[in-house]
C-alpha positions as CSV (number, residue, x, y, z in Angstrom):
1,M,2.7,-143.2,71.2
2,V,-0.3,-143.8,69.1
3,Q,-1.0,-147.4,68.0
4,N,-2.9,-147.8,64.8
5,Y,-4.8,-150.7,63.3
6,Q,-6.1,-151.2,59.8
7,S,-7.8,-154.3,58.6
8,P,-7.7,-155.7,55.1
9,V,-11.0,-156.0,53.2
10,R,-13.0,-158.9,54.6
11,V,-15.6,-160.3,52.2
12,Y,-18.9,-161.9,53.2
13,K,-20.3,-163.8,50.2
14,H,-23.8,-162.7,51.1
15,P,-25.9,-159.7,50.0
16,F,-25.6,-156.4,52.0
17,E,-29.2,-156.6,53.3
18,L,-28.7,-160.1,54.8
19,V,-25.4,-159.1,56.4
20,M,-27.2,-156.1,58.0
21,V,-29.9,-158.3,59.6
22,A,-27.1,-160.5,61.0
23,Y,-25.3,-157.5,62.3
24,E,-28.3,-156.2,64.2
25,K,-28.6,-159.5,66.0
26,R,-25.5,-158.5,68.0
27,F,-27.6,-156.0,69.9
28,P,-28.6,-155.3,72.7
29,T,-26.5,-158.3,73.9
30,C,-24.3,-160.9,72.3
31,P,-23.6,-164.2,74.1
32,Q,-20.9,-165.0,71.4
33,I,-18.8,-162.0,72.6
34,P,-18.4,-162.6,76.4
35,V,-16.7,-159.2,77.0
36,F,-19.7,-157.4,75.5
37,L,-22.0,-156.8,78.5
38,G,-24.8,-155.1,76.7
39,S,-25.9,-151.9,75.0
40,E,-28.7,-149.3,75.1
41,I,-29.9,-146.9,72.5
42,L,-29.2,-143.2,73.3
43,R,-30.6,-141.6,70.1
44,E,-32.2,-142.8,67.0
45,S,-33.5,-141.1,63.8
46,R,-34.6,-141.9,60.3
47,S,-34.7,-139.9,57.1
48,A,-38.2,-139.0,55.7
49,D,-38.0,-141.7,53.0
50,G,-36.7,-144.3,55.4
51,A,-33.5,-144.8,53.5
52,V,-31.1,-143.6,56.2
53,H,-31.2,-144.9,59.7
54,V,-29.0,-143.4,62.4
55,V,-28.5,-145.1,65.8
56,E,-26.3,-144.0,68.7
57,R,-25.6,-146.6,71.4
58,S,-23.8,-146.8,74.7
59,C,-22.0,-150.1,74.9
60,K,-20.5,-151.7,78.1
61,L,-17.4,-153.9,77.8
62,R,-15.9,-155.9,80.6
63,V,-12.3,-155.1,81.5
64,E,-10.1,-158.2,81.1
65,A,-7.0,-157.0,82.9
66,P,-4.9,-158.0,86.0
67,R,-6.8,-157.5,89.2
68,L,-4.3,-155.0,90.5
69,L,-4.8,-152.8,87.4
70,R,-8.6,-153.0,87.7
71,K,-8.3,-152.1,91.4
72,I,-6.1,-149.1,90.7
73,A,-8.4,-147.9,87.9
74,G,-11.5,-148.5,90.0
75,V,-13.6,-149.9,87.2
76,E,-14.8,-153.4,86.2
77,H,-16.2,-152.3,82.8
78,V,-15.7,-149.4,80.3
79,V,-18.2,-147.5,78.2
80,F,-18.0,-146.9,74.5
81,V,-20.3,-144.7,72.4
82,Q,-21.1,-146.1,69.0
83,R,-22.7,-144.2,66.1
84,N,-24.1,-146.1,63.1
85,V,-25.3,-144.6,59.9
86,L,-27.1,-147.1,57.8
87,N,-28.0,-146.1,54.2
88,W,-30.3,-148.7,52.7
89,K,-30.4,-146.7,49.4
90,E,-26.6,-146.6,49.0
91,R,-26.2,-150.0,50.7
92,T,-23.6,-148.8,53.2
93,L,-23.1,-148.8,56.9
94,F,-20.6,-146.5,58.6
95,I,-19.7,-147.0,62.2
96,E,-17.9,-144.6,64.5
97,A,-17.0,-145.5,68.1
98,H,-15.0,-143.8,70.9
99,N,-14.5,-144.4,74.6
100,E,-16.2,-142.4,77.3
101,T,-14.4,-144.1,80.3
102,F,-11.0,-142.5,81.0
103,A,-11.5,-140.3,78.0
104,S,-9.0,-137.7,79.4
105,R,-6.3,-140.4,79.9
106,V,-6.9,-142.8,77.0
107,V,-8.3,-142.1,73.6
108,V,-9.7,-145.0,71.5
109,K,-11.3,-144.3,68.1
110,E,-12.7,-146.8,65.7
111,N,-14.1,-146.6,62.2
112,C,-15.8,-149.4,60.4
113,S,-17.7,-149.8,57.1
114,Y,-19.8,-152.3,55.3
115,R,-20.2,-151.8,51.6
116,V,-21.3,-153.7,48.5
117,H,-18.4,-155.5,46.8
118,P,-17.3,-153.5,43.8
119,E,-17.3,-156.5,41.5
120,N,-20.2,-158.5,42.9
121,E,-23.3,-156.8,44.1
122,D,-24.4,-159.9,46.0
123,W,-21.3,-159.8,48.3
124,T,-20.5,-157.4,51.1
125,C,-17.1,-155.9,52.1
126,F,-16.1,-154.9,55.6
127,E,-13.2,-152.7,56.7
128,Q,-12.1,-151.6,60.1
129,S,-9.5,-149.1,61.4
130,A,-8.7,-147.9,64.9
131,S,-6.3,-145.9,67.0
132,L,-5.2,-146.1,70.6
133,D,-3.5,-143.1,72.3
134,I,-2.6,-143.7,76.0
135,R,-1.7,-140.3,77.5
136,S,-1.4,-141.3,81.1
137,F,-2.7,-144.2,83.2
138,F,-1.3,-144.3,86.7
139,G,2.2,-145.4,85.5
140,F,0.8,-148.5,83.8
141,E,0.8,-147.0,80.2
142,S,2.9,-149.8,78.7
143,A,1.0,-152.6,80.4
144,L,-2.3,-151.1,79.4
145,E,-1.2,-150.7,75.8
146,K,-0.3,-154.4,75.5
147,I,-3.5,-155.5,77.1
148,A,-5.6,-153.2,74.9
149,M,-4.0,-154.3,71.7
150,R,-4.2,-158.0,72.6
151,Q,-7.9,-157.7,73.5
152,Y,-8.7,-155.6,70.4
153,T,-7.1,-158.1,67.9
154,A,-9.0,-160.9,69.6
155,S,-12.2,-159.0,69.2
156,V,-11.5,-158.3,65.5
157,K,-11.2,-162.1,64.9
158,R,-14.3,-162.8,67.0
159,G,-16.4,-160.1,65.3
160,K,-16.1,-161.8,61.9
161,E,-16.9,-165.2,63.4
162,V,-20.0,-163.7,65.1
163,I,-21.4,-162.2,61.8
164,E,-20.8,-165.5,60.1
165,H,-22.6,-167.3,63.0
166,Y,-25.7,-165.2,62.7
167,L,-25.7,-165.5,58.9
168,N,-25.7,-169.3,59.2
169,E,-28.4,-169.0,61.8
170,L,-30.6,-166.9,59.5
171,I,-30.1,-169.3,56.6
172,S,-30.8,-172.3,58.7
173,Q,-34.1,-170.6,59.7
174,G,-35.0,-170.2,56.1
175,T,-34.0,-166.5,55.7
176,S,-31.6,-166.3,52.8
177,H,-32.8,-163.2,51.0
178,I,-33.8,-159.8,52.2
179,P,-35.5,-157.5,49.6
180,R,-33.5,-154.3,48.8
181,W,-34.8,-151.0,49.9
182,M,-37.3,-149.3,47.5
183,P,-38.8,-145.8,47.8
184,A,-42.5,-145.4,48.6
185,L,-44.8,-145.8,45.5
186,A,-46.2,-142.3,45.9
187,Q,-42.7,-140.9,45.6
188,E,-41.5,-143.0,42.7
189,E,-42.2,-140.5,39.9
190,D,-40.3,-137.6,41.6
191,A,-37.9,-139.6,43.7
192,P,-34.7,-138.2,42.1
193,S,-35.7,-134.5,42.5
194,Q,-37.0,-135.1,46.1
195,A,-33.9,-136.9,47.0
196,E,-31.8,-134.0,45.8
197,Q,-33.9,-131.5,47.7
198,R,-34.8,-133.5,50.8
199,E,-31.9,-135.7,51.7
200,P,-29.5,-133.0,53.0
201,D,-32.2,-131.5,55.2
202,S,-33.7,-134.7,56.3
203,L,-30.3,-136.0,57.5
204,E,-29.7,-133.0,59.7
205,V,-31.4,-134.8,62.5
206,C,-28.6,-137.4,62.4
207,G,-26.1,-134.9,63.7
208,P,-23.4,-132.6,62.3
209,S,-21.9,-135.3,60.2
210,S,-23.5,-136.7,57.0
211,A,-23.2,-140.2,55.8
212,Q,-20.6,-139.0,53.3
213,D,-18.6,-137.4,56.1
214,L,-18.5,-140.8,57.8
215,A,-16.9,-142.4,54.8
216,P,-13.3,-141.6,55.4
217,E,-10.7,-142.5,52.7
218,S,-9.4,-145.2,55.0
219,V,-12.5,-147.3,54.5
220,S,-13.2,-146.7,50.9
221,T,-13.5,-149.7,48.6
222,D,-10.9,-149.6,45.9
223,G,-9.6,-152.2,43.5
224,D,-6.1,-151.9,45.0
225,K,-7.3,-152.9,48.6
226,L,-6.0,-156.1,50.2
227,D,-8.6,-158.8,50.5
228,A,-8.4,-161.0,53.6
229,D,-9.2,-164.1,51.6
230,Y,-6.4,-163.2,49.1
231,I,-4.0,-162.8,52.1
232,E,-5.0,-166.2,53.4
233,R,-4.8,-167.9,50.0
234,C,-1.7,-166.2,48.5
235,L,0.3,-164.9,51.5
236,G,-0.5,-167.3,54.3
237,H,-2.2,-167.0,57.6
238,L,-1.5,-163.7,59.4
239,T,-2.8,-162.5,62.8
240,P,-5.0,-159.4,62.7
241,M,-2.1,-157.1,63.8
242,Q,0.1,-158.6,61.1
243,E,-2.6,-158.0,58.5
244,S,-2.8,-154.5,59.8
245,C,0.9,-153.9,59.4
246,L,0.8,-155.2,55.8
247,V,-2.2,-153.0,54.9
248,Q,-0.6,-149.9,56.5
249,L,2.8,-150.4,54.9
250,R,1.3,-151.1,51.5
251,R,-0.9,-148.0,51.7
252,W,2.0,-145.9,52.7
253,L,4.0,-147.0,49.7
254,Q,1.1,-146.3,47.4
255,E,0.8,-142.8,48.8
256,T,4.5,-141.9,49.0
257,H,6.6,-144.1,46.8
258,K,7.5,-143.0,43.3
259,G,8.0,-145.9,41.1
260,K,7.1,-149.6,41.0
261,I,5.3,-150.8,44.2
262,P,6.8,-154.1,45.5
263,K,4.7,-157.1,45.4
264,D,2.7,-158.0,48.6
265,E,4.8,-161.1,49.4
266,H,8.0,-158.9,49.1
267,I,6.6,-156.3,51.5
268,L,5.6,-159.1,53.9
269,R,9.2,-160.4,54.0
270,F,10.4,-157.0,55.3
271,L,7.7,-157.0,58.0
272,R,8.7,-160.5,59.1
273,A,12.3,-159.6,59.1
274,R,11.5,-156.8,61.6
275,D,9.0,-158.8,63.7
276,F,6.2,-156.7,62.2
277,H,7.5,-153.5,63.8
278,L,6.1,-151.1,61.2
279,D,8.6,-148.2,61.5
280,R,11.6,-150.5,61.4
281,A,10.2,-152.5,58.5
282,R,9.4,-149.3,56.6
283,E,13.0,-148.0,57.1
284,M,14.5,-151.3,55.9
285,L,12.2,-151.5,52.9
286,C,12.9,-147.9,51.9
287,Q,16.7,-148.5,52.0
288,S,16.2,-151.6,49.9
289,L,14.0,-149.8,47.3
290,S,16.6,-147.0,47.0
291,W,19.3,-149.7,46.6
292,R,17.3,-151.5,43.9
293,K,16.8,-148.3,42.0
294,Q,20.5,-147.3,42.2
295,H,21.7,-150.7,40.9
296,Q,18.7,-151.3,38.5
297,V,18.0,-154.6,40.2
298,D,14.5,-154.8,38.7
299,L,16.1,-155.3,35.3
300,L,18.7,-157.8,36.4
301,L,17.0,-161.0,35.2
302,E,16.5,-159.4,31.8
303,T,20.0,-158.0,31.4
304,W,22.3,-160.3,33.4
305,Q,24.3,-162.9,31.5
306,P,26.9,-164.7,33.6
307,P,30.4,-165.1,32.0
308,A,31.2,-168.5,30.5
309,L,33.9,-169.0,33.1
310,L,31.3,-168.5,35.9
311,E,28.9,-170.9,34.3
312,E,31.6,-173.5,34.2
313,F,33.2,-173.0,37.7
314,Y,30.4,-171.7,39.9
315,A,29.1,-174.9,41.5
316,G,25.5,-173.8,42.1
317,G,22.1,-174.2,40.4
318,W,18.4,-174.8,40.8
319,H,17.1,-178.3,41.3
320,Y,13.4,-179.1,41.6
321,Q,11.8,-178.3,45.0
322,D,11.8,-179.6,48.6
323,I,9.1,-181.6,50.3
324,D,7.1,-178.4,51.1
325,G,7.2,-177.2,47.5
326,R,9.9,-174.6,48.1
327,P,12.3,-174.1,45.1
328,L,15.6,-176.0,45.9
329,Y,19.0,-174.4,45.2
330,I,22.1,-176.6,45.4
331,L,25.6,-175.1,46.1
332,R,28.6,-177.4,46.1
333,L,30.7,-174.9,48.0
334,G,33.4,-177.4,48.9
335,H,34.1,-177.9,45.2
336,M,34.2,-174.2,44.4
337,D,37.4,-172.3,44.0
338,T,36.3,-169.0,45.6
339,K,39.7,-167.5,45.3
340,G,40.1,-168.4,41.7
341,L,36.7,-167.1,40.8
342,M,37.3,-163.8,42.5
343,K,40.7,-163.4,40.8
344,A,39.2,-164.5,37.4
345,V,35.9,-162.5,37.3
346,G,36.1,-160.1,40.3
347,E,34.0,-159.6,43.4
348,E,31.4,-157.4,41.6
349,V,30.6,-160.0,39.0
350,L,30.2,-162.7,41.7
351,L,27.8,-160.3,43.6
352,Q,25.8,-159.7,40.5
353,H,25.4,-163.5,40.1
354,I,24.3,-163.9,43.7
355,L,21.7,-161.2,43.2
356,S,20.4,-162.9,40.0
357,V,20.1,-166.1,42.0
358,N,17.9,-164.3,44.6
359,E,15.8,-162.6,41.9
360,E,15.3,-165.9,40.2
361,G,14.4,-167.5,43.6
362,Q,11.6,-165.0,44.1
363,K,10.3,-165.6,40.6
364,R,10.3,-169.4,41.3
365,C,8.4,-168.9,44.6
366,E,5.6,-167.1,42.7
367,G,5.5,-170.0,40.1
368,N,5.4,-172.6,42.8
369,T,2.6,-170.7,44.7
370,K,0.5,-171.0,41.5
371,Q,1.5,-174.6,40.8
372,F,0.8,-176.0,44.3
373,G,-2.1,-173.6,45.2
374,R,-0.6,-172.5,48.5
375,P,1.6,-169.6,49.6
376,I,5.3,-170.3,49.0
377,S,7.5,-167.3,49.8
378,S,10.9,-168.8,50.4
379,W,13.3,-171.4,49.0
380,T,15.6,-174.1,50.4
381,C,19.3,-174.1,49.9
382,L,21.3,-177.3,50.1
383,V,25.0,-176.7,50.6
384,D,27.5,-179.6,50.1
385,L,30.7,-178.9,52.0
386,E,32.6,-182.0,50.8
387,G,36.0,-180.6,49.9
388,L,35.8,-177.5,52.1
389,S,39.3,-176.8,53.4
390,L,41.5,-174.1,54.8
391,R,41.9,-172.6,51.3
392,H,38.3,-171.4,51.7
393,L,39.6,-169.2,54.6
394,W,41.3,-166.9,52.0
395,R,40.7,-163.5,53.6
396,P,39.5,-161.5,50.6
397,G,37.1,-164.4,49.9
398,V,35.8,-164.4,53.4
399,K,35.3,-160.6,53.3
400,A,33.6,-160.8,50.0
401,L,31.3,-163.5,51.5
402,L,30.5,-161.3,54.4
403,R,29.7,-158.4,52.1
404,M,27.3,-160.6,50.0
405,I,25.6,-161.9,53.2
406,E,25.1,-158.2,54.2
407,V,23.6,-157.3,50.9
408,V,21.3,-160.3,50.7
409,E,20.2,-160.0,54.4
410,G,19.4,-156.3,53.8
411,N,17.5,-156.7,50.5
412,Y,16.1,-160.3,50.4
413,P,15.0,-160.9,54.0
414,E,13.0,-164.0,54.9
415,T,13.6,-165.5,51.4
416,L,15.6,-168.5,52.9
417,G,13.1,-171.0,54.2
418,R,15.7,-173.7,55.2
419,L,19.5,-174.2,54.8
420,L,20.7,-177.8,54.7
421,I,24.4,-178.1,55.2
422,V,25.8,-181.6,54.5
423,R,29.2,-183.2,54.8
424,A,30.6,-180.4,57.1
425,P,34.3,-181.1,57.7
426,R,36.4,-180.3,60.8
427,V,37.4,-176.9,59.4
428,F,33.8,-175.7,59.3
429,P,33.7,-174.4,62.9
430,V,36.5,-171.9,62.1
431,L,34.6,-170.6,59.0
432,W,31.4,-170.5,61.1
433,T,33.1,-168.4,63.7
434,L,34.1,-165.9,61.1
435,I,30.7,-165.5,59.4
436,S,28.0,-166.4,62.0
437,P,28.1,-163.0,63.7
438,F,27.0,-161.4,60.4
439,I,24.0,-163.7,60.0
440,N,20.6,-162.7,61.4
441,E,19.4,-164.8,64.3
442,N,16.2,-165.6,62.5
443,T,18.2,-166.9,59.6
444,R,20.5,-169.0,61.8
445,Q,17.5,-170.7,63.2
446,K,16.8,-172.1,59.7
447,F,20.2,-173.9,59.5
448,L,20.4,-177.7,59.7
449,I,23.9,-178.9,59.7
450,Y,25.2,-182.5,59.2
451,S,28.7,-183.8,59.4
452,G,30.0,-186.9,57.7
453,S,27.3,-189.2,56.4
454,N,24.7,-188.1,59.1
455,Y,22.5,-186.6,56.3
456,Q,21.6,-190.1,55.2
457,G,18.7,-192.1,56.7
458,P,15.9,-190.9,59.0
459,G,16.4,-187.4,60.4
460,G,18.5,-186.5,57.3
461,L,17.7,-185.2,53.9
462,V,14.7,-187.6,53.5
463,D,12.9,-185.5,56.0
464,Y,13.1,-182.4,53.8
465,L,13.5,-183.7,50.2
466,D,11.6,-186.3,48.3
467,K,13.8,-189.4,47.6
468,D,13.4,-188.9,43.9
469,V,15.1,-185.4,44.0
470,I,18.0,-186.2,46.3
471,P,21.1,-185.6,44.1
472,D,23.2,-188.5,42.9
473,F,26.4,-187.2,44.4
474,L,24.6,-187.4,47.9
475,G,23.6,-191.0,47.4
476,G,20.2,-190.2,45.7
477,E,19.0,-191.4,42.3
478,C,18.3,-188.0,40.7
479,L,20.8,-186.7,38.2
480,C,21.9,-183.2,39.2
481,N,23.1,-180.8,36.5
482,V,24.7,-178.4,38.9
483,P,28.3,-177.7,37.7
484,E,31.0,-179.5,39.7
485,G,33.2,-176.5,40.0
486,G,36.9,-177.2,40.4
487,L,40.1,-175.1,40.4
488,V,40.1,-172.1,38.1
489,P,43.3,-172.1,36.0
490,K,45.7,-169.3,36.9
491,S,45.9,-168.4,33.2
492,L,42.3,-167.1,33.4
493,Y,43.1,-164.7,36.3
494,L,42.6,-161.0,35.6
495,T,45.7,-158.9,35.6
496,E,45.9,-155.7,37.7
497,E,45.4,-153.8,34.4
498,D,42.2,-155.8,33.7
499,Q,40.8,-155.2,37.2
500,E,38.2,-152.4,37.0
501,D,37.5,-152.3,40.7
502,E,40.3,-150.2,42.2
503,D,38.7,-150.4,45.7
504,Q,39.0,-154.1,45.6
505,L,42.6,-154.0,44.7
506,R,43.3,-151.5,47.4
507,Q,41.5,-153.6,49.9
508,W,43.5,-156.7,49.0
509,R,46.7,-154.7,49.4
510,E,45.7,-153.3,52.7
511,T,44.7,-156.7,54.1
512,Y,48.1,-158.3,53.7
513,H,51.5,-157.5,55.2
514,S,54.6,-157.9,53.1
515,A,57.8,-159.5,54.4
516,S,61.3,-160.5,53.2
517,V,63.1,-163.6,54.4
518,L,66.8,-164.0,54.2
519,R,68.9,-167.1,54.9
520,G,69.4,-167.2,58.7
521,A,67.0,-164.2,59.2
522,P,63.4,-165.5,59.4
523,H,60.3,-163.3,59.6
524,E,58.4,-163.8,62.8
525,V,55.0,-162.7,64.3
526,T,54.4,-163.2,68.0
527,V,50.8,-163.5,69.2
528,E,49.9,-163.4,72.9
529,I,47.0,-165.7,73.8
530,L,45.3,-165.3,77.2
531,E,42.8,-168.1,76.9
532,R,42.9,-171.6,75.6
533,E,40.6,-172.5,72.7
534,S,41.4,-169.3,70.9
535,V,41.9,-169.8,67.2
536,I,44.9,-168.5,65.3
537,T,44.4,-168.3,61.5
538,W,46.8,-167.5,58.8
539,D,46.8,-166.9,55.1
540,F,49.9,-166.1,53.0
541,D,51.2,-166.1,49.4
542,I,54.8,-167.0,48.5
543,L,55.8,-164.4,45.9
544,R,59.5,-165.4,45.5
545,G,61.6,-168.3,46.7
546,D,60.8,-171.3,48.9
547,V,60.1,-170.9,52.6
548,V,59.4,-173.1,55.6
549,F,56.4,-172.1,57.8
550,S,56.2,-173.2,61.5
551,L,54.1,-172.4,64.5
552,Y,55.7,-172.4,68.0
553,H,54.4,-172.1,71.5
554,A,56.5,-170.7,74.4
555,K,56.5,-173.1,77.4
556,Q,56.2,-170.4,79.9
557,A,52.8,-168.7,80.0
558,S,52.8,-165.0,79.4
559,T,52.2,-162.9,82.5
560,P,49.2,-160.5,82.3
561,S,50.2,-157.0,81.5
562,P,48.4,-153.7,81.3
563,R,48.5,-153.7,77.5
564,E,45.9,-155.6,75.4
565,P,46.9,-159.0,74.1
566,G,48.2,-158.6,70.6
567,A,51.0,-159.3,68.3
568,R,54.4,-158.0,67.1
569,A,55.9,-158.6,63.7
570,G,59.4,-158.3,62.4
571,G,62.7,-160.2,62.2
572,Q,64.1,-162.2,65.1
573,L,61.6,-161.5,68.0
574,T,62.2,-164.5,70.3
575,D,64.3,-164.5,73.3
576,R,68.0,-165.4,72.6
577,G,68.3,-167.9,75.4
578,W,65.2,-170.0,74.4
579,A,65.9,-173.7,73.7
580,L,63.7,-176.0,71.7
581,G,61.9,-178.5,74.0
582,A,62.8,-176.6,77.1
583,D,61.4,-173.1,76.6
584,F,59.3,-173.5,73.6
585,S,57.8,-176.3,71.4
586,C,56.7,-176.7,67.8
587,V,52.9,-177.1,67.6
588,E,52.5,-176.9,63.9
589,A,54.6,-179.2,61.8
590,P,57.0,-177.4,59.5
591,L,55.5,-176.9,56.1
592,I,57.6,-176.3,53.0
593,C,56.0,-173.6,50.8
594,R,57.0,-173.3,47.2
595,E,57.1,-170.1,45.2
596,G,53.7,-169.2,43.8
597,E,51.7,-171.2,46.4
598,S,49.0,-169.8,48.6
599,I,48.7,-171.2,52.1
600,Q,45.7,-171.0,54.5
601,G,45.6,-172.6,58.0
602,S,44.3,-172.4,61.5
603,H,45.2,-173.6,65.0
604,V,42.9,-174.1,68.0
605,T,45.2,-173.3,71.0
606,R,45.4,-175.7,73.9
607,W,47.3,-173.4,76.2
608,P,47.6,-169.6,76.8
609,G,51.0,-168.0,76.3
610,V,53.1,-166.7,73.4
611,Y,52.6,-168.2,69.9
612,L,55.1,-167.6,67.2
613,L,54.4,-167.7,63.5
614,Q,57.7,-168.1,61.6
615,W,58.7,-168.0,57.9
616,R,62.3,-169.0,57.2
617,M,64.2,-169.7,54.0
618,H,64.0,-173.3,52.9
619,S,67.3,-175.2,53.5
620,P,68.5,-178.6,52.3
621,P,66.7,-181.5,53.9
622,A,69.5,-182.2,56.4
623,H,69.1,-178.7,57.9
624,V,65.3,-178.6,58.2
625,A,64.3,-178.8,61.8
626,C,62.1,-177.1,64.4
627,S,64.6,-174.7,65.7
628,L,65.1,-170.9,66.1
629,P,68.2,-169.3,64.6
630,G,70.7,-167.6,66.9
631,V,71.3,-163.8,66.9
632,E,74.7,-164.3,65.3
633,D,73.1,-166.2,62.4
634,V,70.6,-163.3,61.9
635,L,73.3,-160.6,62.0
636,T,75.4,-162.5,59.5
637,A,72.4,-163.0,57.1
638,L,71.5,-159.3,57.2
639,H,75.0,-158.2,56.3
640,S,75.7,-160.9,53.7
641,P,74.5,-160.8,50.1
642,G,72.3,-163.7,49.1
643,P,68.9,-164.9,47.9
644,R,65.8,-163.3,49.4
645,C,62.3,-164.7,49.7
646,K,59.2,-162.5,49.6
647,L,55.7,-163.2,50.9
648,L,52.4,-161.5,51.7
649,Y,50.7,-162.7,54.8
650,Y,47.6,-162.1,57.0
651,Y,46.8,-163.5,60.4
652,E,43.9,-163.2,62.8
653,V,43.0,-164.4,66.3
654,L,39.5,-165.6,67.0
655,A,38.8,-165.0,70.7
656,S,38.1,-168.1,72.7
657,E,34.7,-166.7,73.8
658,D,33.7,-166.2,70.1
659,F,34.9,-169.6,69.1
660,R,33.1,-171.3,72.0
661,G,30.0,-169.2,71.2
662,S,30.0,-170.4,67.6
663,M,30.3,-174.0,68.9
664,S,27.3,-173.5,71.1
665,S,25.3,-172.0,68.2
666,L,26.2,-175.0,66.0
667,E,25.1,-177.4,68.7
668,S,21.8,-175.5,69.2
669,C,21.0,-175.9,65.5
670,A,18.6,-178.7,64.6
671,S,21.5,-180.7,63.3
672,R,23.9,-183.6,63.8
673,F,26.9,-181.4,64.2
674,S,27.4,-181.7,67.9
675,Q,29.9,-184.6,67.7
676,L,32.1,-182.6,65.3
677,S,31.9,-179.4,67.3
678,A,32.7,-181.3,70.6
679,A,35.7,-182.9,69.0
680,T,36.9,-179.5,67.7
681,S,36.6,-177.7,71.0
682,S,37.5,-180.5,73.5
683,S,40.3,-179.6,75.7
684,S,41.3,-183.2,76.1
685,A,41.8,-183.7,72.3
686,P,44.9,-182.7,70.5
687,S,45.1,-179.2,69.2
688,H,43.2,-178.8,66.0
689,S,45.7,-177.3,63.5
690,S,46.6,-177.6,59.9
691,S,47.7,-175.8,56.9
692,L,46.7,-176.3,53.3
693,V,48.5,-175.4,50.0
694,S,45.6,-174.2,47.8
695,R,47.6,-173.3,44.7
């Protein structure tokens, strides 16, 4: 595989002639570059008028590699041949270099250029490109590639420092100006015609390539080139290889992309998201550009106007900036009725709103970069989870959240600088288990999570927000205008006729199972749990009648069987001979669920075995108890006319391994969540279980 390097444009704020004198001081030896052992001139020639000077050198470089590799290769230094074409008249220097040592096994090529700055003739621009092709090297191809690229990037940085060192040395010695080249006085009158006739012939002694041949397109000075000073000032500090990836990806877009070229900070985000792996970043960026074009995202901020209902009940908004100057977005998720919003405006409208927030975030980053005079490419999000409860585990809402995470991760990578989660309740680990696998590891590292009031005081919000911007509802003094959210009235829900998204309706129908409950004939689901600390979650809507929901655990542990652990659903599924307190126990207190209510809940299991989710018709208070009906009761109910209850339900089991893994990831966050996660997953604590009526 060929490795390529392309530098941005580096600017020396000195005239070309002075830079050339500093450059020549590097030869024949350069103490400032320890690996450069020395050089000797192989060939040298000048044009008749002295304007063009061609020098070919042999340069020795010390091999900085493990002793074993040097012993196998049998060399302590490598030889490069460098050919310089200096044109004083045009004020350009073009450099070509290639390796002679191991040329049949390894091919290294380098092209550099020094030119006059296009907008300031007293400044000098430098560009550098190189390629490395390791064909074979005694089975150490991968190791050699890493060593070579590491040494090359170090030499790139050192090369600029050396030129600046010699420039400062010249100036300190009183040499701050070198006269420009001028033709001889005797040739002044006919210089143009002589140049046209003589220059091609006179340059033949330089070899088969002319100075123009040595000016490849990759080192031309154009107005659209990236300037190294601009990168440092507007994009932040990058290593030479990171700069190279940015330059190469940007150039590729300019040459191939039809349409608007993304801004440099946007391209850089995709490179960071793929650890500066050029091909993977290019693929990710191309997919995002196609998505933006398909959904006309570039016009979103001009065309998007959120519905009035969303402006009232969506509890999120921008609020000044954090201590590092990043724009600050506040989301009061615990106060937000995600189910009500989805039923009132639909998933697509919510997604459009989330996209508009991300577009606005990028715009605010640009504004803050100009305001504070330093690169700001990401924002901070403060999420308040006070009020988060089991109703937020509504499955269509969780699935919509996962879809939004996927869209944002794929199209707005590296835009989140920090995520501050405060007042996380006990139910949060369950939600975290559901969503954390879909969040990029780099993104998870930016989470800071606080339970209870741990966000107050040192180590809390004051470490990331100025005191005068901490919102009033978190104990600060700053009035926050973010909407408080609240329950969306059912009267504002869209009817099925109003729903435009048929796929969303179909998905909702496919997610839930329907069941009927008769008096004496409950509906039951049995779930086999093989490991403790698995999590059983449920979500159901009562469409007609009132029911009692209970969760039971069989006293006897289930014996391992060839089949995978799973569940069965139907009418009476339990063993006829089971007795309450002897063979099974009630682990979730019976909950009376009224018609029209929506219930969400979860249970962290303490023991393996069979767990039973049961819905039975609500009876008068005297008959409500944790008991299972007999078979005779069921048969009588099925053959007797009477009232019937209907419900839609969904259940899911989060594996113990996944739940414990989510606890570990929470504890590894830079947070104060460890006490909560420990309490949630502790085997010595009572089972964590509860249900919540959300409507």
